[in-house]
C-alpha positions in Angstrom: -21.9 6.9 13.7 -20.5 4.9 10.9 -17.6 6.5 9.1 -17.5 6.5 5.3 -14.4 4.8 3.8 -12.1 7.5 2.3 -10.8 6.8 -1.2 -7.0 6.2 -1.0 -4.4 7.2 -3.6 -2.9 3.7 -3.7 -4.5 0.4 -4.8 -3.7 -3.2 -4.3 -0.7 -4.1 -6.6 0.8 -0.6 -6.7 4.5 -0.1 -6.0 5.0 2.4 -3.2 8.0 4.0 -1.4 7.7 4.7 2.3 8.3 8.3 3.3 8.3 8.2 7.1 9.2 5.8 9.9 11.6 3.0 10.5 11.3 1.7 6.9 11.9 5.1 5.2 13.0 4.9 1.6 12.1 1.2 1.2 9.9 0.2 -1.6 7.3 -2.6 -1.8 4.1 -3.8 -3.4 0.8 -3.1 -1.8 -0.8 -6.4 -0.6 -4.0 -5.1 1.0 -5.8 -1.8 1.4 -8.1 -1.0 4.3 -10.0 2.2 3.3 -12.1 2.4 6.5 -8.9 2.7 8.6 -6.9 4.5 5.9 -4.1 1.9 6.2 -2.3 -0.3 3.8 -0.2 -3.5 4.1 3.0 -3.4 2.0 5.2 -6.4 1.2 8.4 -6.5 3.3 7.5 -3.2 5.2 6.8 -2.7 8.9 7.7 -6.3 9.9 6.6 -7.0 13.5 7.1 -10.1 15.7 4.2 -11.6 17.6 4.4 -14.3 20.3 2.2 -17.3 19.6 0.9 -19.5 22.5 1.1 -23.2 22.1 -2.2 -24.8 21.0 -3.3 -28.3 20.0 -2.7 -27.4 16.3 0.6 -25.6 17.0 2.3 -27.6 19.8 5.5 -25.6 19.9 4.1 -22.0 19.8 6.9 -19.5 19.2 7.3 -16.3 17.3 5.7 -15.2 14.0 6.8 -12.4 11.8 4.3 -10.6 9.6 3.6 -7.2 7.9 1.7 -4.8 10.0 -0.5 -2.1 8.5 0.9 1.4 8.0 -1.1 4.7 7.4 -1.6 5.3 3.7 -0.3 8.9 4.0 3.2 7.5 4.6 3.3 5.8 1.3 4.3 7.6 -1.9 3.2 6.0 -5.2 6.1 5.0 -7.6 5.2 5.6 -11.3 5.8 2.4 -13.3 6.9 4.3 -16.4 9.4 6.9 -15.0 10.3 5.1 -11.7 9.9 8.3 -9.6 7.7 8.9 -6.6 4.7 11.0 -7.7 1.4 12.5 -6.6 -1.6 11.2 -8.4 -3.9 13.2 -10.7 -7.0 12.1 -12.5 -8.2 12.8 -16.0 -10.9 11.4 -18.4 -9.8 9.2 -21.3 -12.4 7.7 -23.5 -15.2 8.5 -21.0 -13.2 6.7 -18.2 -11.6 8.2 -15.2 -7.9 7.2 -15.1 -5.0 7.9 -12.8 -1.9 9.5 -14.3 1.6 10.5 -13.1 2.1 14.3 -12.6 5.8 14.1 -13.5 5.8 12.1 -16.8 2.1 12.5 -17.7 1.8 8.7 -18.2 -1.4 6.8 -17.4 -1.0 4.5 -14.4 -2.9 1.3 -15.2 -4.9 -0.5 -12.6 -3.1 -3.7 -11.8 -6.3 -5.6 -11.0 -7.8 -5.6 -14.5 
């Protein structure tokens, strides 16, 4: 059975604040969204270290640090206009569905367009 990707409340380029885990209360920009797994990768959050074996291309090997995915439910969207964490709501403006902040009622622009 193939699972349908669930729509997430955050998109690539959004600023989020982490609500749970070792990086609680840190903020960062969303680098990648994985809707099938309901995970996101946030810049500077959930840094993990991985051992790399030596290969012909990489003679020395060593350790590599990178951002690991976190579950999207742990991320709270930060409104660009009021700067507070907020839940999203949707409304129709000029026959287009847009996201807006529930605290300051400002439209949250899509950063990709």
